[in-house]
N, C-alpha and C positions, 0 to 999 in steps of 0.2 A: 503492499500500500504506500510507503514511505517511499519506495523506487517509484511507482508510478505520479506520485504528487509530484517530486522533483522533473520528470520528464515533462510533466505538464506546463511545468511552472515555464522550466525552457525553452518549450514550444508554442507557447505565448508570446514570451519577450522575441524570439526571432519573428515571430508572423508580426510582429509591431513594428520590427525592424530596427532592434537593441543592437547594438554593434557585437560581433562575433566575442572578443574578449569579454566584455559583461554578460556576456549568453553561459561561458563558459566558466565565471568566477561565480557566478549565483549559482550554478549547478554543484559547486565546490562548497560554496558556503552554507546550502542549504543541506547537503551531504552531511556535513561536518555537523553542523548543529542538532539535525535529527540522530545522528550517531553518538550524540554528547561529547565530540571531540573537540579541545578548543579551536577556536579558530586561528588561533596563532601559530595554529599550522601552515597556513597558507604563508603567511610573511617569513617561515621557515623556511619552506620552499623556494621562495623569491631568493630569500640568502644563497641556500643551496647552488643554486643557478648560478649567483657572480662569482661561485670557486672553482666553478668550473673552468680549468685551464686554457683549453681549448676554445673558451666562448671568445677572448678576444680577437678570434680569425674572422668572426661573419663579418663586422664593422671594418675591420679592415680589407678583405678581398671583396668587401661593395662597394667601399669608396674606389679602390682600384679598376670595378667593373663600368661605374659611372665614368669615371674620366677616360675612359676608354670607350666608352660609347661617345662621349662630346669631343672625342678628337676624331681624324681619320682614318685611325687603325685601319675599320671597313674596306675602305679603299686599298691600303695598303696591300691586307689579307687577298682580296680577292687576285691583284696584281699576281702576289706572286704563287698565289695555288693554280693560275691560268698559267704562267708559265711555265709550271713542272707538269703541269697535268692537262693543259688544253690539247695537246697534240691525240690523246687517246679519243678513242670513239666513245661518242658521247663527255668527251671532255670536259664542254664548259656544265654541264649538269653536275658532274661528280666534283670540277670546282666546286659550284654551289653548297654542295652536302659538307665538303668538306671547309667551307671558307666559314659556313653558319656554324659547323659544330664548335668550332674554334673558338667562335666570338662568343658565344652561347654561353662555353665552357667559362670563358672572366669574366663575361659580363654579369650571368646568372639570370637574365633578362630576355625571353620568350621573344617578348614584343618589340623589343628594342631590337632585337634581330632582322624581325619583319620589317620594320620600320627603316633602319641605317642601311643594313646589308641585302634585303629584299628592294630597296627603292635602285640601288646599283644593280642588280643581278636580272631582275625582271626585264628592263628593256634590252639587256644584254644578251639574254635568252630569245626574245623574240627577234631582235636584229640576225641571230644567229640562225633563224630556221626553225627553231622550237616553237611547238602550236602553243595558242595563248591558253587557250584551258590547261597543255601541262605544264607550261609555264606560271602559269598564275598559283595552281595544287603545288606546286616545288617548293616554291618561297613560302608559301604557307605552311607547308610543313616542316619545313627544314630549320624554322625557328628554336625547336626544342629540340634538335638532336645533340647540342652538346651537355644535356644535365645528366650524364652519367660521366661525365669527363672532368678529371680537377683542373681548379677549384671551384667547382661547383655549389653554390649555396645550400640546393637542395641534399645533395651530397653529406654536406658538412652539420647540415640541422637535422639530418636523420641520426647520424651518428650521434650528438649531442643526447636527445630523444632515447634513443636505446641504451645509452650508458647510464641515464638516470634513473631508468626501469632494472637496471641492477641484473640483467639477464646473466644468463647461466654460464653464457660463451662472452668471451672479450670480442667489444668491438672499437676498435681502432679506427679515428678518423684515413689515418695512411692505409689501412686494408682496402679502403670503402675506394678510394683513390683508385688503386689497383684492380680491384674490381669490377668496375666499372668500365675499362679499359676495352677488351674483348668485347662486351654486350654493346657498347655503342659502335666499336667496328664492323662488329656482323650487321647491324642497323644500317650503317652506310654504305656498305658492300652489296646488300639487298638491294637497297635502293637504288646501287647506279648499276648493275645487272638488269631491273627491271626498266631504267629511264633507256638505257643501251639497246633493251630489247623493243620496246615500245618504242622508238623513232629511227627504229632498221630502215624501213623503207624512204627515208625523207630524208633529201638532199642537203645533207649538214656539212657545210667545209671545214674540215680539221684545221685547227692552228700549226703552223708549224713552228718544231722547237727551237729556239734559238740561244745559243749559248750568252749573247750580248744580253738577252731580254731580260733571262735568268740571272744574270749576274744584277743587271740593273735592278731587278726586282728584290736581290735579296739585299743591294746596297741602300733599296729606299726604306727598307722594314728590320735594318740590321741593329736598331735600339730596341726594336720590341721581339726578337730571336732570342734573347736570353730568357726571357718569362717562362718557359717553360722548364728549362735549364736549373732556373731557382728553384720550381717547385717538384722534378723529377729527383735533381743530381742533390738538392740541398736537402730535402725530406729526408729519402731511402738513400743517400749516402752518407746519413746521420750528422750532417753538418748544423741542420734546421731542427727545430718542431714545427710541425702543423702553424702553430700561432706565430713562431717567430719568423717563417718563409711568408706568413700574410702581411707583415710588419714590411720586411724587404721589399715583396711585390709590389705595398702601396705605394712605400716611399721611392721605387724605382719608378715607377709609373708616374710618379706626380713629377719627379723629375725628368724625365724625357717627354712628356708630352707639355712641360710648362717651360721647360729651359732651354730643352733640343730642340723638339720639332714648332714649339711655339705656337702650339695651333688651340692651346688652351689659356686666356688673358689672366693674369693673376686675380684682378678684379671678379671675374667668373668665378673662382672658388669655393668663395664663402656660401654661394649658391649652390653652386655642386654637393659640397658638402652635408649643406642643410637635406635636399633631396636624399644622399642617400643615408642620411640619419633619421630622417621621417622613415624609411624605410625599413630600418632596421628597430627604429623605436616599435614599429608596429609589429615585428617578428618577436621583438625579447617581449613585449609586451601580452600576447597572444602565448608564447613559449611559456613563461612564468606562469598564468593563470592555471597554463594545460599541466602545469605539474603538479600544482595544487590539485587539478580534478580526477590526476594519473593517481595522485596518494589516496584521495576517496576510492575512486575504482578499487584500486586491490585491496583496503581495507574493508570494503564491500563486497569482496572477491567478483565483482563480475566478472572478469576474465575467466575464472574457473568457470563459471557459471555458464558463460558465454561458452566454453570447451565443451561442456557437458551437451550443452543444446546442441552443437554442431554435430557432435558426435553421435549425435541417437538416432541422427539421419543421414551422418558422413562419416563412414568408418576408414576410407581409404584416402593417402595424400593426393592421388591422382585427381580423385573427384575436389577435395579441398581445394585446390591450386586451381581448377577449372571455374569455382566460387569465389575465390578471392581476385581472379583478373576480371571477373566480370564486375563485382563489388569496386574493383578499383578505376576499373575504367569509366563509371558511372559517376563517381566520387570527382575523378580527374576534369570531367566537365563542366563540373556545378562547382566545383571549390576551388579555389588558388591552391597552389604546390602546398606552400608554407603552412597555411590552415590544415590540411589536407593531411599531412605530416603530424602535427602534433596531436591531430585530435585523433587519430586511427592507429599510429603506429601503438599508440599503449595499450590498443585494444585488441590488434591483432599481432602482436610481438610474439606474448604469452601462448596465443593457441597457436599460431603457424609451428613455433619449437616443440609443443606438445605433439605435431605433428613430425617432426622429426628435421623441419626444415631450419636450416643455418639462416642466423640472422640476418647476414651479410647477404648472403641469395637472396633473403628479403627484401632488404634494401633493393638491390639491385631491379628485383620483379618491381615492387614499388613507385619508383619512378621511372621506369621504364613504361608502366601505366599511364602515369601524370604527364609523360612525353604524348602519348597517342588523345589523353585524355583533352588535352587542348588545343586540338581541331577535330574533334569528336562532336557531330553534330548530336543536336541540334543548338546550343550553346555554347561550344567549346570557345575560348576566350580569344586564339589564335583568329578563327577565323572571320570573326567582326572586326579584331584589329588589321588583317586584310583588307576588308572588306571599307573600311573607311581609309587606309592609306591609298589604295588603288584605284578606289571610287568605283567599285562593283556590285552589284547586288548579293547580297549573300546565299542566295541561294547559287548563284554561279560557283561562288566559293566553295560551298558543299560538294557540289560535284564533281570539281577540280581537282577535291582533296580526299576524296572518298578512293580513288585507285592506290596513291601513295599508302591511305590507311590501312589499306588490304594488306600492302606488303611489311610494315610495320606490325602488324598484328603476326603475322606469320615469323615475323621476329621476335613479335614478344612470346609465343608459342615456344621458340627454340630456346630464348634465354631461360623461360618457366620449368620444361623438363630436361635442359639438359645444365645441370649443378655446377658443373666442371669448368662450363664456360667463364662463370664467374670467381670459382674459386679456385682454379688450376695455377694461378700467379703468383697466390699469396703463400 
């Protein structure tokens, strides 16, 4: 009865348009109150969050991403990818996938990729002879490709939430960075193969490889090439912790974009920092109250009850994974990725572990679903961003994105049922 009352209160608040963090906080407060637990437990959870060593990586990577988004990094990445991959059949499509994945990985924002990189790639694709519908679907769906690549903010946030859950398995952010590499590559490869196949009969001129252009492209992006080195060599070489690598990346990006390339005026920095911190503040606020909510769930044994309920109808791991993907695809279409992580991971992680699913593998499955959810009709966020940016009816965006969505779903099946793809490099 108490649980029903709490859920009813939350539903009413959500229906009235109450902010998400307030809805979650109200559930936690009501749960603790009816359980006879002092509400100071919420403040304790918030303090425990500040004591998480990797937490400082979130704002630092966010600042770096915002700075890259404000600069001409996207243009340089397109030129570099085109210089080395443009000679391949379907080369420009492959360039689009690789560029969008790298840009999204560092900016952490799918919508920014569509606006910044998509605006460059869409005219280039149509001029090269690709069909308008194909080109529109490509730039719409490519925006979320990099969410599985380091230093993706959703990867870091999943790791933080999973660590706070006190899972039986050790979950390190560094392991999540490695685990996402092959699944992300699988998605890019499958999309590239389909793109080449879909345009086989079309007379699309190939770009001739030129060492002069390749060298020129490298020189233009020379100051940004070390960024992946800081992450890969720094973190896995034992030189930096994740939070230290985030500080190095943020400082390096600031110096390069403001003082070397001089693409961002010093006077604009306060506004960029403000926008970045508003985003981080929103994430941390939802995360903080969600950890209190998680504490209530654990005290009320909700995950255990949920597992018992599911196990009564689903006995096998194979079937559970099908259900998990269906739920996550729906959530990915209606919730932003950060809210989905902090709300659903505390519920799903204990249940998934009960079915023998590695928490790192679960994280990759979770984020792969969120990637697809961004462009899942009818309400995927990227669909509306693309519609607004390219001035196309949203129904046209739907039909353009569907073929790419089916390819991504095939990749999702592989990622879900071939766990070594996520775990073999660990």
